[in-house]
C-alpha positions as CSV (number, residue, x, y, z in Angstrom):
1,M,-208.7,95.1,107.9
2,C,-206.9,98.9,108.2
3,L,-204.2,98.9,109.6
4,G,-202.0,102.8,111.9
5,V,-198.4,102.7,112.0
6,P,-196.8,104.7,114.0
7,G,-194.1,107.0,113.0
8,K,-191.7,110.2,114.6
9,I,-192.0,113.8,112.9
10,V,-189.0,114.6,111.6
11,E,-189.8,117.7,109.5
12,I,-192.8,119.5,109.2
13,Y,-193.5,122.4,106.6
14,E,-196.6,123.9,104.2
15,A,-197.4,122.7,101.6
16,N,-200.6,123.7,99.1
17,G,-201.7,125.1,102.5
18,L,-201.5,121.9,104.4
19,K,-199.6,120.9,107.3
20,M,-197.1,118.6,106.2
21,G,-194.7,116.1,107.2
22,K,-191.9,113.6,106.9
23,I,-191.8,111.0,108.8
24,D,-190.0,108.4,110.0
25,F,-190.8,104.4,109.9
26,G,-187.9,102.9,111.5
27,G,-185.6,104.2,109.0
28,V,-188.1,104.3,106.3
29,T,-189.4,107.9,105.9
30,R,-192.5,108.8,103.8
31,E,-194.6,112.6,103.9
32,V,-197.8,112.9,105.2
33,C,-200.3,115.0,106.2
34,L,-200.4,116.5,109.3
35,A,-203.3,117.8,109.0
36,Y,-205.3,116.5,111.5
37,V,-202.8,116.6,114.4
38,P,-202.6,120.8,113.8
39,D,-200.1,120.7,117.0
40,A,-197.5,118.1,116.4
41,C,-194.4,119.1,116.8
42,V,-191.4,117.6,115.3
43,G,-189.8,114.6,117.3
44,E,-193.3,113.8,118.6
45,Y,-195.1,110.2,117.5
46,T,-198.0,110.1,115.3
47,V,-200.1,107.0,114.3
48,I,-200.5,107.5,110.5
49,H,-203.0,105.2,107.9
50,A,-203.5,106.5,104.3
51,G,-201.0,109.3,104.6
52,F,-202.3,111.0,107.4
53,A,-201.4,111.2,110.7
54,L,-204.8,110.8,113.2
55,N,-202.9,111.2,116.4
56,R,-200.6,112.1,118.6
57,I,-199.3,108.9,120.4
58,S,-196.5,109.1,123.7
59,E,-192.7,108.2,122.4
60,Q,-193.3,104.4,125.0
61,E,-196.7,103.5,122.4
62,A,-195.4,104.0,119.6
63,L,-192.3,101.8,119.7
64,E,-194.5,99.1,122.0
65,T,-196.7,99.0,119.1
66,L,-193.9,99.0,117.0
67,E,-191.8,95.8,118.3
68,I,-195.6,94.5,118.6
69,L,-195.9,94.9,115.0
70,Q,-191.8,93.1,114.0
71,Q,-192.8,90.2,116.2
72,I,-195.9,89.7,113.9
73,A,-193.9,90.5,110.9
74,A,-191.2,87.2,112.6
75,D,-193.7,85.4,112.8
76,E,-195.4,85.5,109.5
77,L,-191.9,84.7,108.4
78,E,-191.7,82.0,110.4
79,T,-194.9,80.3,109.6
80,G,-194.9,81.4,106.2
81,E,-198.7,82.3,106.7
82,P,-200.1,85.9,106.8
């Protein structure tokens, strides 16, 4: 199963001719390629998969998705089942 995770763009820069960014995933920051979302801006949310931003999403959608993912993780801890 593939999973795209929402994150907030906190920095945008160019590296080796590619638009790159630092994305905040609730306190964890990772470098991501932003080439597929060329008009993305700092402060916006995007769905990340395998190090690539795939599309922009609203803050509301991002926060709702993160809440669902947190509930899934909490349920897995509680039941011991993935």
